[in-house]
Backbone as JSON Lines, residues from 0, in Angstrom:
{"i":0,"aa":"M","n":[0.95,-1.02,-0.03],"ca":[0.28,-0.47,-0.15],"c":[0.92,1.02,0.1]}
{"i":1,"aa":"K","n":[0.81,2.27,-0.81],"ca":[1.67,3.51,-0.84],"c":[1.11,4.3,0.26]}
{"i":2,"aa":"L","n":[2.16,5.36,0.71],"ca":[2.12,6.36,1.81],"c":[1.0,6.79,1.75]}
{"i":3,"aa":"N","n":[-0.07,7.34,0.47],"ca":[-0.4,8.17,0.12],"c":[-2.31,7.07,0.44]}
{"i":4,"aa":"Q","n":[-2.3,5.76,-0.06],"ca":[-2.92,5.44,0.55],"c":[-3.35,5.11,1.57]}
{"i":5,"aa":"K","n":[-2.06,4.9,2.16],"ca":[-2.36,4.41,4.15],"c":[-2.9,5.92,4.62]}
{"i":6,"aa":"W","n":[-2.44,7.15,4.43],"ca":[-3.1,8.1,5.14],"c":[-4.19,7.96,5.02]}
{"i":7,"aa":"V","n":[-4.87,7.48,3.35],"ca":[-6.36,7.93,3.52],"c":[-7.27,6.64,3.96]}
{"i":8,"aa":"F","n":[-6.63,5.8,4.46],"ca":[-6.9,4.27,4.75],"c":[-6.68,4.96,6.56]}
{"i":9,"aa":"S","n":[-5.91,5.56,6.92],"ca":[-5.67,5.59,8.65],"c":[-6.74,7.07,8.77]}
{"i":10,"aa":"F","n":[-7.08,7.76,7.92],"ca":[-8.55,8.78,7.99],"c":[-9.42,8.51,7.9]}
{"i":11,"aa":"A","n":[-10.01,7.8,7.37],"ca":[-10.71,6.96,6.65],"c":[-11.46,6.09,8.4]}
{"i":12,"aa":"L","n":[-10.13,5.51,8.49],"ca":[-10.6,4.66,10.12],"c":[-10.59,5.45,11.33]}
{"i":13,"aa":"L","n":[-10.5,6.78,11.41],"ca":[-10.4,7.3,12.25],"c":[-11.46,8.05,12.52]}
{"i":14,"aa":"M","n":[-11.97,8.98,11.09],"ca":[-13.84,9.31,10.86],"c":[-14.3,8.52,11.27]}
{"i":15,"aa":"G","n":[-14.05,7.08,10.95],"ca":[-15.04,5.79,11.15],"c":[-15.65,5.57,12.67]}
{"i":16,"aa":"F","n":[-14.61,5.25,13.11],"ca":[-14.34,5.0,14.35],"c":[-14.72,6.32,15.6]}
{"i":17,"aa":"S","n":[-14.46,7.87,14.75],"ca":[-15.05,8.86,15.87],"c":[-16.41,9.12,16.06]}
{"i":18,"aa":"Y","n":[-16.91,8.76,14.32],"ca":[-18.37,8.94,14.39],"c":[-19.19,7.85,15.46]}
{"i":19,"aa":"L","n":[-19.19,6.4,14.97],"ca":[-19.18,5.6,15.99],"c":[-19.07,5.88,17.69]}
{"i":20,"aa":"M","n":[-18.01,5.96,18.02],"ca":[-17.48,6.82,19.37],"c":[-18.86,7.44,19.97]}
{"i":21,"aa":"Q","n":[-19.17,8.15,18.69],"ca":[-19.22,9.68,19.46],"c":[-21.68,8.9,19.31]}
{"i":22,"aa":"W","n":[-21.6,8.03,18.09],"ca":[-23.16,7.83,17.82],"c":[-23.33,6.82,19.41]}
{"i":23,"aa":"Q","n":[-22.23,5.74,19.79],"ca":[-22.52,4.87,21.06],"c":[-22.66,5.74,21.64]}
{"i":24,"aa":"G","n":[-21.93,6.65,21.94],"ca":[-21.5,7.07,23.4],"c":[-23.1,8.81,23.86]}
{"i":25,"aa":"A","n":[-23.69,8.71,22.52],"ca":[-24.75,10.05,23.21],"c":[-24.84,9.69,24.18]}
{"i":26,"aa":"A","n":[-25.35,8.32,24.59],"ca":[-26.47,8.22,25.76],"c":[-25.75,8.4,26.85]}
{"i":27,"aa":"L","n":[-24.2,9.1,26.8],"ca":[-23.74,9.07,28.51],"c":[-23.31,10.66,28.08]}
{"i":28,"aa":"K","n":[-24.33,11.63,26.77],"ca":[-24.59,12.43,27.61],"c":[-25.28,13.03,28.16]}
{"i":29,"aa":"N","n":[-25.65,14.12,29.27],"ca":[-27.32,14.37,29.4],"c":[-26.62,15.88,30.35]}
{"i":30,"aa":"S","n":[-27.52,16.16,30.97],"ca":[-27.23,17.29,31.8],"c":[-26.31,17.71,32.66]}
{"i":31,"aa":"F","n":[-26.67,15.81,33.21],"ca":[-25.5,16.12,34.77],"c":[-24.21,15.95,33.48]}
{"i":32,"aa":"T","n":[-24.02,15.54,32.87],"ca":[-22.34,15.77,31.87],"c":[-22.41,15.49,30.17]}
{"i":33,"aa":"P","n":[-22.39,17.16,30.37],"ca":[-22.74,17.1,28.91],"c":[-21.29,16.35,27.42]}
{"i":34,"aa":"M","n":[-21.11,16.65,28.48],"ca":[-19.12,15.7,27.88],"c":[-19.29,14.39,27.52]}
{"i":35,"aa":"G","n":[-20.23,13.74,27.79],"ca":[-19.85,12.12,28.43],"c":[-18.96,11.55,28.65]}
{"i":36,"aa":"I","n":[-18.22,10.27,28.21],"ca":[-17.71,9.9,29.07],"c":[-15.77,10.48,29.55]}
{"i":37,"aa":"I","n":[-15.95,11.29,28.92],"ca":[-14.94,12.89,29.51],"c":[-14.79,13.09,30.56]}
{"i":38,"aa":"H","n":[-16.26,13.48,31.98],"ca":[-16.51,13.61,32.55],"c":[-16.07,12.72,33.88]}
{"i":39,"aa":"L","n":[-16.4,11.58,32.99],"ca":[-15.92,10.18,34.16],"c":[-14.21,10.04,33.96]}
{"i":40,"aa":"E","n":[-13.74,10.25,33.23],"ca":[-12.01,10.56,32.69],"c":[-11.85,11.08,33.97]}
{"i":41,"aa":"F","n":[-12.15,12.4,34.33],"ca":[-11.54,13.03,34.92],"c":[-12.05,13.44,35.84]}
{"i":42,"aa":"A","n":[-13.27,12.48,36.55],"ca":[-13.53,12.58,37.77],"c":[-12.24,12.21,39.12]}
{"i":43,"aa":"P","n":[-12.29,13.38,39.86],"ca":[-10.75,13.0,40.79],"c":[-11.3,12.12,42.3]}
{"i":44,"aa":"T","n":[-12.55,11.69,42.04],"ca":[-13.02,11.42,43.56],"c":[-13.69,10.43,43.07]}
{"i":45,"aa":"A","n":[-13.96,8.79,43.79],"ca":[-14.72,8.26,44.43],"c":[-16.33,8.78,44.4]}
{"i":46,"aa":"D","n":[-16.55,9.72,45.1],"ca":[-18.13,9.97,44.77],"c":[-18.23,10.44,43.3]}
{"i":47,"aa":"L","n":[-17.8,11.43,43.3],"ca":[-18.16,11.93,42.04],"c":[-17.98,10.87,40.63]}
{"i":48,"aa":"F","n":[-17.45,10.02,41.02],"ca":[-17.15,9.05,39.93],"c":[-18.89,8.02,39.92]}
{"i":49,"aa":"Q","n":[-18.77,8.04,41.22],"ca":[-19.8,7.1,40.99],"c":[-21.34,7.92,40.77]}
{"i":50,"aa":"K","n":[-21.6,8.62,41.52],"ca":[-22.71,10.24,40.63],"c":[-22.83,10.28,38.81]}
{"i":51,"aa":"I","n":[-21.56,10.15,38.87],"ca":[-21.46,10.49,36.81],"c":[-22.23,9.07,36.39]}
{"i":52,"aa":"V","n":[-21.79,7.92,37.12],"ca":[-22.19,6.44,36.69],"c":[-23.36,6.33,37.01]}
{"i":53,"aa":"Q","n":[-24.53,7.28,37.99],"ca":[-25.66,6.84,38.87],"c":[-26.54,7.19,36.97]}
{"i":54,"aa":"H","n":[-25.81,7.94,36.68],"ca":[-26.57,9.15,35.52],"c":[-26.59,8.41,34.16]}
{"i":55,"aa":"W","n":[-25.93,6.98,33.83],"ca":[-25.42,5.58,32.89],"c":[-26.19,4.8,32.65]}
{"i":56,"aa":"D","n":[-26.59,3.79,31.55],"ca":[-26.7,2.82,31.74],"c":[-25.45,2.0,31.92]}
{"i":57,"aa":"I","n":[-24.99,1.64,32.54],"ca":[-23.53,0.36,32.8],"c":[-23.25,0.05,31.95]}
{"i":58,"aa":"Q","n":[-24.18,-0.45,30.83],"ca":[-23.62,-1.33,29.51],"c":[-23.42,-0.28,28.53]}
{"i":59,"aa":"T","n":[-24.12,0.37,28.67],"ca":[-23.56,1.62,27.57],"c":[-22.4,1.73,27.44]}
{"i":60,"aa":"L","n":[-21.54,2.39,28.57],"ca":[-20.82,2.62,30.02],"c":[-19.32,1.5,29.33]}
{"i":61,"aa":"R","n":[-20.02,0.13,29.55],"ca":[-19.04,-0.5,29.08],"c":[-17.96,-0.63,27.62]}
{"i":62,"aa":"W","n":[-19.85,-0.69,26.68],"ca":[-19.5,-1.12,25.23],"c":[-18.45,0.72,24.79]}
{"i":63,"aa":"N","n":[-18.84,1.35,25.49],"ca":[-17.96,3.19,25.41],"c":[-16.47,2.5,25.18]}
{"i":64,"aa":"I","n":[-15.62,1.97,26.52],"ca":[-14.76,2.16,26.82],"c":[-13.75,0.77,26.05]}
{"i":65,"aa":"A","n":[-15.15,0.1,25.89],"ca":[-14.09,-1.57,25.17],"c":[-13.97,-1.12,23.63]}
{"i":66,"aa":"I","n":[-14.94,-0.25,23.12],"ca":[-14.42,0.41,21.92],"c":[-13.47,1.32,21.87]}
{"i":67,"aa":"D","n":[-13.47,2.21,22.63],"ca":[-12.22,3.16,22.8],"c":[-10.95,2.49,22.55]}
{"i":68,"aa":"F","n":[-10.82,1.0,23.1],"ca":[-9.65,0.51,23.34],"c":[-9.51,0.12,21.48]}
{"i":69,"aa":"L","n":[-10.44,-0.57,20.98],"ca":[-10.25,-0.23,19.51],"c":[-9.84,0.82,18.77]}
{"i":70,"aa":"Y","n":[-10.3,1.79,18.88],"ca":[-10.34,3.23,18.81],"c":[-8.7,3.87,19.02]}
{"i":71,"aa":"I","n":[-8.1,3.75,20.2],"ca":[-6.56,3.81,20.52],"c":[-5.7,3.54,19.86]}
{"i":72,"aa":"P","n":[-5.24,2.31,18.85],"ca":[-4.86,1.91,18.06],"c":[-5.02,3.04,16.7]}
{"i":73,"aa":"I","n":[-6.03,3.2,16.65],"ca":[-6.99,3.81,15.11],"c":[-6.23,5.16,15.48]}
{"i":74,"aa":"Y","n":[-6.44,6.16,16.69],"ca":[-6.06,7.21,16.38],"c":[-4.86,7.45,16.0]}
{"i":75,"aa":"T","n":[-3.53,6.83,17.07],"ca":[-2.08,6.56,17.0],"c":[-1.69,6.55,16.48]}
{"i":76,"aa":"Y","n":[-2.27,5.4,15.01],"ca":[-1.87,5.48,13.8],"c":[-1.56,6.65,13.27]}
{"i":77,"aa":"F","n":[-3.27,7.13,12.98],"ca":[-3.53,8.53,12.11],"c":[-2.31,9.03,12.46]}
{"i":78,"aa":"F","n":[-2.18,9.46,14.11],"ca":[-1.54,10.96,14.42],"c":[-0.01,10.16,14.24]}
{"i":79,"aa":"Q","n":[0.75,9.27,13.92],"ca":[1.95,8.73,13.88],"c":[2.2,9.11,11.87]}
{"i":80,"aa":"L","n":[1.19,8.22,11.71],"ca":[1.76,8.63,10.34],"c":[1.61,10.3,9.32]}
{"i":81,"aa":"T","n":[0.62,10.82,9.99],"ca":[0.27,12.34,9.64],"c":[1.33,13.39,10.27]}
{"i":82,"aa":"L","n":[2.21,13.44,11.26],"ca":[2.37,13.98,11.97],"c":[4.16,13.23,11.43]}
{"i":83,"aa":"A","n":[4.26,12.62,10.52],"ca":[5.75,11.85,10.1],"c":[5.27,12.74,8.84]}
{"i":84,"aa":"L","n":[4.61,12.67,8.03],"ca":[4.91,13.06,6.26],"c":[4.54,14.84,6.51]}
{"i":85,"aa":"L","n":[3.98,15.53,7.46],"ca":[4.27,16.79,8.1],"c":[5.27,17.24,8.3]}
{"i":86,"aa":"A","n":[5.74,16.24,9.26],"ca":[7.6,17.3,9.88],"c":[8.51,17.21,8.83]}
{"i":87,"aa":"Q","n":[7.93,16.17,7.4],"ca":[9.29,15.8,6.53],"c":[9.1,17.13,5.69]}
{"i":88,"aa":"R","n":[7.86,17.7,5.69],"ca":[8.09,18.85,4.86],"c":[8.18,20.22,4.9]}
{"i":89,"aa":"H","n":[8.58,20.08,6.65],"ca":[9.07,21.37,6.47],"c":[10.58,22.21,6.71]}
{"i":90,"aa":"R","n":[10.97,23.15,6.12],"ca":[12.58,23.66,5.81],"c":[13.25,23.57,7.0]}
{"i":91,"aa":"S","n":[12.17,23.94,8.73],"ca":[13.29,23.9,9.47],"c":[13.38,23.23,10.46]}
{"i":92,"aa":"K","n":[14.15,22.86,10.84],"ca":[15.08,21.4,10.58],"c":[14.09,21.19,12.7]}
{"i":93,"aa":"L","n":[14.15,22.62,13.36],"ca":[13.23,22.48,14.57],"c":[11.97,21.88,14.19]}
{"i":94,"aa":"V","n":[11.61,23.07,13.74],"ca":[10.02,22.4,12.97],"c":[9.92,20.73,12.94]}
{"i":95,"aa":"R","n":[11.1,19.98,11.95],"ca":[10.43,18.91,11.39],"c":[10.84,17.94,12.87]}
{"i":96,"aa":"Q","n":[11.72,18.33,13.75],"ca":[12.32,17.96,14.78],"c":[10.74,17.82,15.95]}
{"i":97,"aa":"F","n":[10.15,18.66,16.36],"ca":[9.36,18.96,17.01],"c":[8.27,17.96,16.67]}
{"i":98,"aa":"G","n":[7.96,18.17,14.49],"ca":[6.77,17.04,13.99],"c":[7.42,15.69,14.71]}
{"i":99,"aa":"L","n":[8.18,15.25,14.94],"ca":[8.94,13.98,14.42],"c":[8.59,13.53,16.29]}
{"i":100,"aa":"L","n":[8.86,14.41,17.2],"ca":[8.72,14.47,18.81],"c":[7.49,14.11,19.21]}
{"i":101,"aa":"L","n":[6.7,14.83,18.46],"ca":[4.75,14.76,18.1],"c":[4.61,13.31,18.4]}
{"i":102,"aa":"K","n":[5.26,12.68,16.75],"ca":[5.02,11.25,16.8],"c":[5.16,10.54,18.0]}
{"i":103,"aa":"N","n":[6.36,10.91,18.26],"ca":[6.01,9.42,19.46],"c":[5.68,9.44,20.47]}
{"i":104,"aa":"A","n":[4.89,10.93,20.87],"ca":[4.25,11.27,21.61],"c":[3.53,10.61,21.57]}
{"i":105,"aa":"A","n":[2.73,10.4,20.42],"ca":[1.56,9.52,20.47],"c":[1.49,8.1,20.86]}
{"i":106,"aa":"L","n":[2.51,7.55,21.09],"ca":[2.38,6.58,21.56],"c":[2.25,6.9,22.99]}
{"i":107,"aa":"L","n":[2.37,7.27,23.56],"ca":[2.35,8.0,25.26],"c":[1.44,8.47,25.47]}
{"i":108,"aa":"A","n":[0.5,8.97,24.41],"ca":[-1.18,8.86,24.38],"c":[-1.03,7.68,24.83]}
{"i":109,"aa":"F","n":[-1.13,6.85,23.6],"ca":[-1.53,5.17,23.54],"c":[-1.64,4.85,25.08]}
{"i":110,"aa":"F","n":[-0.48,4.75,25.31],"ca":[-0.19,4.19,26.92],"c":[-1.22,4.65,28.27]}
{"i":111,"aa":"C","n":[-1.3,6.23,27.45],"ca":[-2.14,7.18,28.81],"c":[-3.39,6.24,28.54]}
{"i":112,"aa":"D","n":[-4.17,6.18,27.05],"ca":[-5.37,6.29,27.3],"c":[-5.43,4.71,27.32]}
{"i":113,"aa":"I","n":[-4.96,4.1,27.86],"ca":[-4.98,2.43,27.85],"c":[-5.07,2.54,29.33]}
{"i":114,"aa":"L","n":[-4.02,3.11,30.17],"ca":[-3.59,2.91,31.58],"c":[-4.99,3.9,32.02]}
{"i":115,"aa":"E","n":[-6.01,4.99,30.92],"ca":[-7.0,5.59,31.5],"c":[-8.23,4.75,31.26]}
{"i":116,"aa":"N","n":[-8.58,3.55,30.71],"ca":[-9.68,3.26,30.34],"c":[-9.11,2.14,32.06]}
{"i":117,"aa":"T","n":[-8.23,1.52,31.99],"ca":[-7.77,0.42,32.89],"c":[-8.39,1.0,34.89]}
{"i":118,"aa":"G","n":[-7.81,1.9,35.03],"ca":[-8.22,3.11,36.04],"c":[-10.28,3.19,35.72]}
{"i":119,"aa":"M","n":[-10.45,3.27,34.61],"ca":[-12.47,3.54,34.55],"c":[-12.65,2.34,35.3]}
{"i":120,"aa":"I","n":[-11.92,0.79,34.71],"ca":[-12.58,-0.4,35.2],"c":[-12.02,-0.61,35.89]}
{"i":121,"aa":"L","n":[-11.42,-0.84,36.62],"ca":[-11.07,-0.84,38.26],"c":[-11.67,-0.32,39.51]}
{"i":122,"aa":"S","n":[-12.4,1.39,38.58],"ca":[-13.32,1.95,39.31],"c":[-14.44,1.49,39.12]}
{"i":123,"aa":"L","n":[-15.03,0.92,38.45],"ca":[-16.04,0.29,38.14],"c":[-16.43,-1.05,38.47]}
{"i":124,"aa":"T","n":[-15.3,-1.97,38.91],"ca":[-15.34,-2.73,39.79],"c":[-15.18,-2.65,41.51]}
{"i":125,"aa":"G","n":[-15.33,-1.22,41.85],"ca":[-15.41,-1.79,43.13],"c":[-14.04,-1.22,43.73]}
{"i":126,"aa":"A","n":[-13.01,-0.23,43.16],"ca":[-12.01,0.06,43.27],"c":[-11.7,1.3,44.07]}
{"i":127,"aa":"Q","n":[-11.77,1.44,45.51],"ca":[-12.3,2.67,45.79],"c":[-10.94,3.95,46.39]}
{"i":128,"aa":"S","n":[-9.88,3.31,45.86],"ca":[-8.79,3.72,46.07],"c":[-8.44,5.11,45.33]}
{"i":129,"aa":"S","n":[-8.29,6.18,46.31],"ca":[-7.9,7.33,45.85],"c":[-7.06,7.79,44.59]}
{"i":130,"aa":"W","n":[-5.78,6.76,44.69],"ca":[-4.98,6.84,43.87],"c":[-5.28,6.05,42.51]}
{"i":131,"aa":"V","n":[-6.51,5.57,42.71],"ca":[-6.73,4.69,40.66],"c":[-7.62,6.56,40.25]}
{"i":132,"aa":"Y","n":[-8.33,6.93,41.07],"ca":[-8.75,8.5,40.28],"c":[-7.75,9.34,40.01]}
{"i":133,"aa":"T","n":[-6.93,9.56,40.45],"ca":[-6.21,10.32,40.69],"c":[-5.27,10.17,39.43]}
{"i":134,"aa":"L","n":[-4.4,8.75,39.47],"ca":[-3.75,8.1,38.44],"c":[-4.52,8.24,36.79]}
{"i":135,"aa":"T","n":[-5.76,8.04,37.04],"ca":[-7.14,8.0,35.99],"c":[-7.38,9.33,35.47]}
{"i":136,"aa":"N","n":[-7.31,10.52,36.08],"ca":[-7.01,11.93,35.88],"c":[-6.42,12.3,35.28]}
{"i":137,"aa":"G","n":[-5.0,12.05,35.79],"ca":[-3.45,12.63,35.49],"c":[-3.46,12.13,33.92]}
{"i":138,"aa":"F","n":[-3.85,10.4,33.8],"ca":[-3.85,10.05,32.47],"c":[-4.6,10.34,31.33]}
{"i":139,"aa":"A","n":[-5.47,11.08,32.0],"ca":[-6.84,11.64,30.83],"c":[-6.11,13.05,30.28]}
{"i":140,"aa":"G","n":[-5.27,13.33,31.49],"ca":[-4.89,14.93,31.33],"c":[-3.99,14.78,30.33]}
{"i":141,"aa":"V","n":[-2.82,14.17,30.5],"ca":[-1.85,13.8,29.42],"c":[-1.68,13.61,28.39]}
{"i":142,"aa":"K","n":[-2.81,12.46,28.18],"ca":[-3.06,11.68,26.19],"c":[-4.41,13.5,25.65]}
{"i":143,"aa":"F","n":[-4.63,14.41,26.3],"ca":[-5.51,14.74,25.1],"c":[-4.49,15.87,25.72]}
{"i":144,"aa":"A","n":[-3.5,17.06,26.36],"ca":[-2.79,17.32,26.47],"c":[-1.95,17.28,24.67]}
{"i":145,"aa":"I","n":[-1.35,15.92,25.17],"ca":[-0.9,15.77,23.58],"c":[-1.24,15.51,21.78]}
{"i":146,"aa":"I","n":[-2.78,14.78,22.44],"ca":[-3.86,14.63,21.42],"c":[-3.57,16.68,20.85]}
{"i":147,"aa":"G","n":[-3.84,17.61,21.79],"ca":[-4.39,18.5,21.47],"c":[-3.11,19.44,20.77]}
{"i":148,"aa":"I","n":[-2.25,18.73,21.32],"ca":[-0.81,19.63,20.45],"c":[-0.64,19.23,18.97]}
{"i":149,"aa":"N","n":[-0.87,17.75,18.79],"ca":[-0.35,16.95,17.25],"c":[-1.29,17.39,16.91]}
{"i":150,"aa":"I","n":[-2.93,17.89,17.33],"ca":[-3.83,18.79,16.24],"c":[-3.38,19.65,15.8]}
{"i":151,"aa":"I","n":[-3.08,20.8,16.62],"ca":[-2.58,22.2,16.71],"c":[-1.14,22.21,15.39]}
{"i":152,"aa":"Y","n":[-0.53,21.09,16.14],"ca":[0.48,21.11,14.86],"c":[0.52,20.7,13.3]}
{"i":153,"aa":"I","n":[-0.5,19.84,13.29],"ca":[-1.45,19.56,11.77],"c":[-1.55,20.13,11.37]}
{"i":154,"aa":"L","n":[-2.99,21.03,12.27],"ca":[-3.45,22.03,11.04],"c":[-2.87,23.33,10.99]}
{"i":155,"aa":"V","n":[-1.56,23.53,11.41],"ca":[-0.77,24.71,11.58],"c":[0.38,24.09,10.23]}
{"i":156,"aa":"S","n":[0.69,23.11,10.21],"ca":[1.42,22.59,9.57],"c":[0.73,22.59,7.58]}
{"i":157,"aa":"I","n":[-0.85,21.65,7.64],"ca":[-1.19,22.33,6.77],"c":[-0.65,23.49,5.5]}
{"i":158,"aa":"P","n":[-0.6,23.88,6.1],"ca":[-0.3,25.35,4.45],"c":[1.12,24.84,4.06]}
{"i":159,"aa":"T","n":[1.68,24.3,4.38],"ca":[3.1,23.64,4.33],"c":[2.99,22.49,2.44]}
{"i":160,"aa":"L","n":[2.11,22.0,2.64],"ca":[1.41,21.06,1.23],"c":[1.36,21.56,0.43]}
{"i":161,"aa":"F","n":[0.38,22.53,0.67],"ca":[0.4,23.63,-0.4],"c":[1.6,24.38,-0.82]}
{"i":162,"aa":"F","n":[2.67,24.99,0.02],"ca":[2.96,25.9,0.07],"c":[5.26,26.22,0.24]}
{"i":163,"aa":"R","n":[4.94,24.93,1.05],"ca":[6.43,24.52,1.35],"c":[6.68,23.6,0.69]}
{"i":164,"aa":"T","n":[7.9,23.08,0.71],"ca":[8.57,21.74,0.43],"c":[10.41,21.71,0.96]}
{"i":165,"aa":"K","n":[10.23,20.48,1.81],"ca":[11.31,20.68,2.21],"c":[12.83,20.51,1.51]}
{"i":166,"aa":"Q","n":[13.67,21.36,1.43],"ca":[14.86,21.77,0.6],"c":[15.88,20.72,0.99]}
{"i":167,"aa":"S","n":[16.79,19.99,-0.35],"ca":[17.56,19.35,-0.1],"c":[18.79,19.63,0.4]}
């Protein structure tokens, strides 16, 4: 498969699974949790975690977490491929290196998301230790920070596809 085909495939998978996550997780959005599962990911205490879960169907939540385990490698592959492609287009060595650093940081987001989901599963099975909520919250924060920075780099780099190419 050619590089452009890989990118189109990864983008299509990302869009398809993003839609699936939004569609399936729509039942987790209500007046108490307008951002859905994100509220649970950032719940810092057992008390708040339980209050959030009480507003949801537990099977819907479990399915959402299960689907997320499939989504994690999809968005990681997309970010790694996209960041590598865009980084090579920049003239500035520093900007190229930053893009490659972000490409590798996508792996950290991958592991943070897995650990975050594991923390939510532990909490659902009755783990009442405060460190589980603290770590889940922390892993969610690191994951979203990395993904946010990756998105900014991608958006800022898109013009390089049209106006600049790396000079040999």
